[in-house]
C-alpha positions as CSV (number, residue, x, y, z in Angstrom):
1,M,-71.6,-22.9,53.3
2,E,-70.3,-21.0,56.3
3,S,-72.9,-19.6,58.7
4,G,-73.0,-18.0,62.1
5,L,-69.8,-16.0,61.5
6,E,-69.1,-12.9,63.6
7,Y,-67.5,-10.0,61.7
8,I,-64.4,-8.7,63.5
9,G,-62.7,-6.6,60.9
10,F,-60.6,-6.6,57.8
11,L,-57.0,-7.9,57.7
12,G,-54.9,-5.9,55.3
13,F,-51.8,-7.1,53.6
14,E,-49.2,-4.5,52.5
15,N,-46.6,-5.1,49.8
16,P,-44.5,-1.9,50.0
17,L,-42.2,-0.7,47.3
18,K,-38.6,-1.7,47.4
19,K,-36.4,0.8,49.1
20,D,-34.7,2.0,45.9
21,T,-37.7,1.9,43.6
22,I,-38.6,5.6,43.7
23,Q,-35.0,6.7,43.1
24,V,-34.5,4.2,40.2
25,I,-37.7,5.3,38.5
26,K,-36.6,8.9,38.8
27,E,-33.3,8.1,37.2
28,L,-35.0,6.3,34.4
29,L,-37.4,9.1,33.7
30,N,-34.5,11.7,33.8
31,A,-32.6,9.6,31.3
32,E,-35.7,9.8,29.0
33,F,-36.7,6.2,29.4
34,S,-40.4,5.3,29.2
35,A,-41.6,3.2,32.2
36,K,-44.8,1.2,32.2
37,V,-46.5,-1.1,34.7
38,I,-47.9,-4.4,33.4
39,S,-49.7,-6.2,36.1
40,G,-52.4,-8.7,36.8
41,D,-53.7,-6.7,39.8
42,H,-56.8,-4.5,40.1
43,P,-56.5,-1.1,38.2
44,I,-56.8,1.0,41.4
45,S,-54.1,-1.0,43.2
46,T,-51.8,-0.7,40.2
47,F,-52.5,3.0,39.8
48,H,-51.7,3.6,43.5
49,T,-48.4,1.8,43.1
50,A,-47.5,3.7,39.9
51,N,-48.4,6.9,41.6
52,Q,-46.1,6.1,44.5
53,M,-43.3,5.5,42.1
54,G,-43.8,8.9,40.5
55,L,-44.7,7.6,37.0
56,Y,-47.4,10.3,36.5
57,P,-46.4,13.9,36.0
58,F,-48.5,16.5,37.7
59,G,-51.3,17.8,35.5
60,S,-51.6,14.7,33.3
61,R,-55.1,13.9,32.1
62,L,-55.8,10.3,33.1
63,V,-58.5,8.0,31.8
64,L,-59.4,4.4,32.6
65,A,-60.3,2.1,29.8
66,D,-62.3,-0.9,31.0
67,V,-65.1,-3.2,29.8
68,K,-68.5,-3.5,31.4
69,D,-71.4,-5.5,30.0
70,K,-69.3,-6.2,26.9
71,K,-68.9,-2.5,26.2
72,L,-65.8,-0.3,26.4
73,V,-66.1,2.2,29.2
74,V,-63.7,5.2,29.2
75,T,-63.7,6.9,32.6
76,N,-62.1,10.3,33.1
77,L,-60.0,10.3,36.2
78,G,-59.0,14.0,36.0
79,N,-55.4,14.9,36.9
80,L,-53.2,14.7,39.9
81,Q,-53.8,18.4,40.9
82,K,-57.5,18.1,41.4
83,E,-60.2,15.5,41.7
84,G,-61.4,13.9,38.5
85,T,-64.9,14.3,37.2
86,Q,-65.3,10.6,37.1
87,E,-67.3,10.8,33.8
88,S,-67.9,7.5,32.1
89,I,-68.4,7.2,28.3
90,F,-69.8,4.0,26.9
91,V,-68.3,3.3,23.5
92,N,-69.5,0.9,20.8
93,V,-66.2,-0.4,19.6
94,E,-67.8,-2.2,16.7
95,Q,-68.6,1.2,15.2
96,E,-65.1,2.6,15.9
97,T,-63.0,0.4,13.7
98,E,-60.7,3.0,12.3
99,R,-60.2,5.7,15.0
100,L,-59.9,5.8,18.7
101,P,-62.8,6.9,20.9
102,S,-62.5,10.6,21.8
103,G,-62.0,9.9,25.5
104,L,-58.9,7.9,24.7
105,A,-57.6,10.0,21.8
106,N,-57.4,13.2,24.0
107,A,-55.9,11.5,27.1
108,D,-52.3,12.1,28.1
109,Q,-52.0,9.0,30.2
110,I,-54.1,5.8,30.0
111,I,-54.9,3.0,32.4
112,M,-56.0,-0.1,30.5
113,T,-57.4,-3.4,31.7
114,G,-56.8,-6.7,30.0
115,A,-60.4,-6.8,28.8
116,A,-60.1,-3.3,27.2
117,F,-56.8,-4.4,25.7
118,E,-58.5,-7.2,23.8
119,M,-61.4,-5.1,22.7
120,L,-59.2,-2.2,21.4
121,S,-56.6,-4.4,19.7
122,E,-58.5,-4.2,16.4
123,L,-58.4,-0.5,16.1
124,G,-56.2,1.2,13.5
125,S,-54.3,3.4,16.0
126,W,-53.6,0.6,18.4
127,V,-49.9,1.0,18.6
128,S,-50.0,4.7,19.5
129,L,-52.5,3.9,22.2
130,I,-50.1,1.3,23.6
131,E,-47.4,4.0,23.8
132,R,-49.6,6.4,25.8
133,T,-50.7,3.7,28.2
134,I,-48.7,3.7,31.4
135,I,-50.6,1.1,33.4
136,F,-51.9,-2.3,32.1
137,S,-53.9,-4.0,34.8
138,R,-55.7,-7.4,34.9
139,M,-53.4,-8.6,32.2
140,K,-52.9,-12.2,31.3
141,P,-49.4,-13.6,30.7
142,E,-49.8,-13.7,26.9
143,Q,-51.2,-10.2,26.9
144,K,-48.1,-8.9,28.7
145,A,-46.0,-10.4,25.9
146,R,-48.3,-8.8,23.2
147,V,-47.8,-5.4,24.8
148,I,-44.0,-5.7,24.4
149,Q,-44.4,-7.2,20.9
150,Q,-46.5,-4.2,19.8
151,L,-43.8,-1.8,21.1
152,Q,-41.1,-3.7,19.3
153,T,-43.0,-3.3,16.0
154,K,-42.3,0.5,16.3
155,G,-38.6,-0.2,16.7
156,T,-38.7,0.4,20.5
157,A,-36.1,-1.5,22.5
158,T,-37.9,-3.0,25.5
159,M,-36.8,-4.3,28.9
160,M,-39.1,-6.4,31.1
161,V,-38.6,-6.8,34.9
162,G,-40.6,-9.4,36.7
163,D,-40.5,-12.1,39.3
164,G,-43.7,-14.2,38.9
165,A,-44.5,-17.2,36.8
166,N,-47.0,-15.0,34.8
167,D,-44.1,-12.8,33.7
168,C,-42.1,-15.6,32.0
169,T,-43.6,-15.1,28.5
170,A,-43.0,-11.3,28.6
171,L,-39.5,-11.7,29.9
172,K,-38.7,-14.0,26.9
173,Q,-40.4,-11.6,24.5
174,A,-38.5,-8.5,25.6
175,D,-35.1,-7.5,24.2
176,I,-33.8,-7.5,27.8
177,G,-35.5,-9.7,30.4
178,L,-34.5,-9.3,34.1
179,A,-35.7,-11.4,37.0
180,F,-34.7,-11.8,40.6
181,S,-33.1,-14.9,41.9
182,E,-35.1,-17.6,43.7
183,T,-38.3,-16.5,41.9
184,E,-40.3,-18.4,39.3
185,A,-39.4,-16.0,36.5
186,S,-35.7,-16.6,37.0
187,Y,-35.9,-19.9,35.1
188,S,-36.9,-18.1,31.8
189,A,-35.2,-14.7,32.2
190,P,-32.0,-14.0,30.3
191,F,-30.7,-12.0,33.2
192,I,-31.0,-12.7,36.9
193,S,-30.3,-10.3,39.7
194,L,-29.0,-11.5,43.1
195,D,-30.0,-8.2,44.5
196,F,-33.8,-7.8,45.1
197,G,-33.7,-4.1,44.6
198,L,-34.3,-2.3,41.4
199,R,-30.8,-0.8,41.3
200,S,-29.9,-3.8,39.1
201,V,-32.0,-2.3,36.3
202,I,-29.8,0.7,36.1
203,Q,-26.6,-1.4,36.3
204,L,-27.8,-3.7,33.6
205,L,-28.6,-0.7,31.3
206,L,-25.2,0.8,32.0
207,E,-23.4,-2.5,31.3
208,A,-25.4,-3.0,28.1
209,R,-24.4,0.4,26.8
210,A,-20.8,-0.2,27.6
211,T,-20.9,-3.7,25.9
212,I,-22.4,-2.2,22.7
213,L,-19.7,0.4,22.4
214,N,-17.0,-2.1,23.2
215,N,-18.2,-4.3,20.3
216,V,-18.3,-1.2,18.0
217,E,-14.8,-0.2,19.1
218,I,-13.5,-3.7,18.4
219,F,-15.1,-3.8,15.0
220,R,-13.7,-0.4,14.1
221,Y,-10.3,-1.3,15.3
222,M,-10.2,-4.5,13.3
223,L,-11.5,-2.6,10.2
224,E,-8.9,0.1,10.5
225,L,-6.1,-2.4,11.2
226,S,-7.1,-4.5,8.1
227,M,-7.2,-1.4,5.8
228,M,-3.8,-0.2,7.1
229,K,-2.3,-3.7,6.5
230,Y,-3.6,-3.6,3.0
231,V,-2.2,-0.2,2.2
232,F,1.3,-0.8,3.5
233,S,1.4,-4.3,1.9
234,F,0.5,-2.6,-1.4
235,V,3.2,0.0,-0.9
236,L,5.8,-2.6,-0.2
237,A,4.7,-4.8,-3.0
238,W,5.1,-1.9,-5.4
239,T,8.8,-2.1,-4.8
240,G,8.9,-5.9,-4.6
241,G,9.0,-6.0,-0.8
242,N,6.9,-7.5,2.0
243,L,6.9,-8.1,5.7
244,T,8.4,-11.3,7.1
245,D,6.3,-14.0,8.8
246,A,7.8,-13.0,12.1
247,Q,6.7,-9.4,11.6
248,Y,3.2,-10.4,10.7
249,L,3.2,-12.7,13.8
250,Y,4.4,-9.8,15.9
251,I,1.6,-7.5,14.7
252,N,-1.2,-10.1,15.1
253,S,0.0,-11.6,18.4
254,L,1.7,-8.8,20.3
255,V,-0.2,-5.8,19.0
256,T,-3.7,-6.8,17.8
257,I,-4.7,-9.4,20.3
258,P,-3.8,-7.4,23.5
259,A,-5.5,-4.4,22.0
260,L,-8.7,-6.4,21.4
261,I,-8.7,-7.9,24.9
262,S,-8.1,-4.5,26.5
263,L,-10.8,-2.7,24.5
264,G,-13.4,-5.3,25.7
265,L,-12.6,-4.5,29.4
266,S,-13.8,-0.8,29.3
267,A,-16.2,-0.3,32.2
268,P,-19.4,1.9,32.2
269,I,-19.8,5.1,34.1
270,P,-22.1,5.0,37.1
271,L,-24.5,7.6,35.8
272,L,-27.4,6.8,33.4
273,T,-27.7,9.7,31.0
274,R,-30.3,10.6,28.3
275,Y,-27.8,10.2,25.5
276,R,-28.0,7.0,23.4
277,P,-24.9,5.2,22.3
278,P,-24.1,5.3,18.6
279,S,-24.6,1.5,18.1
280,N,-25.0,1.5,14.3
281,V,-21.5,0.8,12.9
282,F,-22.6,2.3,9.6
283,S,-23.8,5.6,11.0
284,K,-22.3,8.9,9.8
285,Y,-20.5,9.2,13.1
286,H,-18.6,5.9,12.7
287,I,-18.1,6.2,8.9
288,L,-16.6,9.7,9.2
289,G,-14.5,8.6,12.2
290,F,-13.2,5.5,10.3
291,Y,-12.1,7.3,7.1
292,S,-10.6,10.3,9.0
293,H,-8.6,7.9,11.2
294,L,-7.6,5.8,8.2
295,L,-6.3,8.9,6.4
296,I,-4.3,10.0,9.4
297,Y,-2.7,6.6,10.0
298,I,-1.9,6.0,6.3
299,L,-0.1,9.4,6.2
300,W,1.5,8.4,9.5
301,F,3.7,5.7,7.8
302,L,3.5,7.0,4.3
303,I,5.2,10.4,5.0
304,P,8.3,8.8,6.6
305,Y,8.4,6.3,3.7
306,L,8.2,9.0,1.1
307,Y,10.8,11.0,3.0
308,L,13.1,8.0,3.0
309,R,12.8,7.6,-0.8
310,S,13.6,11.3,-1.3
311,L,17.0,11.0,0.4
312,P,20.0,11.2,-2.0
313,E,21.6,8.0,-0.6
314,Y,18.4,6.0,-1.1
315,E,18.6,3.3,-3.8
316,D,15.6,1.4,-5.2
317,P,15.7,-2.3,-4.3
318,E,16.5,-4.5,-7.3
319,L,13.5,-6.5,-8.5
320,P,14.2,-10.1,-9.4
321,N,13.0,-11.0,-12.9
322,P,10.7,-12.8,-12.9
323,L,9.4,-11.8,-9.5
324,K,9.3,-15.0,-7.4
325,L,10.2,-13.9,-3.9
326,Y,9.4,-10.7,-2.1
327,S,12.3,-8.8,-0.6
328,T,12.0,-8.8,3.2
329,R,15.3,-7.2,4.1
330,S,15.3,-3.6,3.1
331,V,15.1,-0.1,4.6
332,D,11.6,0.2,3.1
333,N,10.5,-2.8,5.1
334,A,11.9,-1.4,8.4
335,V,10.3,2.0,8.0
336,I,6.9,0.7,7.1
337,F,6.9,-1.9,9.9
338,L,8.1,0.4,12.7
339,T,5.8,3.3,11.8
340,S,2.8,1.1,11.3
341,N,3.2,-0.5,14.7
342,L,2.8,3.0,16.3
343,A,-0.2,3.6,14.1
344,F,-1.8,0.3,15.3
345,T,-1.3,1.3,18.9
346,A,-2.7,4.8,18.3
347,S,-5.7,3.3,16.6
348,S,-6.6,1.3,19.7
349,I,-6.9,4.6,21.6
350,S,-8.6,6.7,18.9
351,V,-11.6,4.3,18.6
352,V,-12.5,4.5,22.3
353,I,-15.8,6.2,23.0
354,S,-16.0,7.2,26.7
355,V,-18.2,9.7,28.4
356,P,-21.2,9.8,28.7
357,F,-21.3,6.0,28.3
358,K,-18.0,4.6,29.6
359,E,-15.1,5.6,31.8
360,R,-12.3,7.6,30.4
361,F,-9.5,5.9,28.5
362,W,-7.0,6.0,31.3
363,R,-9.5,4.3,33.7
364,N,-9.0,1.1,31.7
365,R,-5.7,0.3,33.4
366,I,-5.0,-2.8,31.2
367,L,-5.4,-0.8,28.0
368,L,-3.4,2.1,29.4
369,V,-0.5,-0.1,30.5
370,W,-0.5,-2.0,27.3
371,T,-0.5,1.2,25.2
372,I,2.4,2.7,27.2
373,L,4.5,-0.5,27.0
374,S,3.7,-1.0,23.3
375,T,4.6,2.6,22.4
376,L,7.9,2.5,24.4
377,Y,8.9,-0.8,22.9
378,N,8.2,0.4,19.3
379,L,10.1,3.6,19.9
380,S,13.0,1.6,21.2
381,L,13.0,-0.5,18.0
382,I,13.1,2.7,16.0
383,H,16.0,4.0,18.1
384,I,17.9,0.8,17.5
């Protein structure tokens, strides 16, 4: 054992916040995201870091939940406007199996250690306690993953950001796991950032929202397209007609595929807002939008078709008896085909959901150029 040492002083190591951390946390909180710190460090060190980031609103009642001598200790830390009373309450958790201790139940924000986490995990109100805990300190890797798992049981979408080997389990458990390149956690995280700042968190959330809406738009477009094809095929079949193979190939190859590719290229806006994207394709918003669009586009090609049939010079096509072949050369075919192409192009625009999640329609230059060219070409066919 060392002896004869002369004390000179303490050597302090500082691990400062990243330059953009405070601004990113502010943007997340303004967008009504809940931010938590899950760390293996000491509670005081973790609290100091969280306080620097601005995670605690002024006036919040803070308590520290820890374990001493195998007993839960709830310490009142007061609030950020005045010094806390530093009152400690010893709680026998074995006698509190159904409800939270009063010191925790009345707290606005909680700092919890890994030992307290294990001791409190048997309580009935455990999940609500997790939601009100902002700092988890002295946490083991599996405990970090359990925190995320508990939040997910309430239907909360979670995102974990980490760079250490002890974050790997939590990164895999979270719905979105983000690590920084050249760190141990990058081997298990689904997403890796080449930038060591936290700005990548905002960018990933913005891209995720845009991707969700792009998928919803593509789904709605395919659904509307299929229903419109069914309706005009039914109308033509009623008079013994149908589109030719070349016409179907034109619709699928030169109308549908370019629209689907263009819809998937819509970019997010640079501002993270508090609004949540309507990701459920069976929500009232999408169902009402789908049926309203469908009604408009069916009338789009049905009205010209009915007008055509009302003209004195119109003659019903002769139906072969028995019906073996559909008639593909008729005025009915031309009217339905030309008007439905315009409806397909308009549908690719009407399904777009832009602000406050994505850029405006005209910002997607590929979709804009394709829409203009497709519309002009179809109008030229009608003129011919």
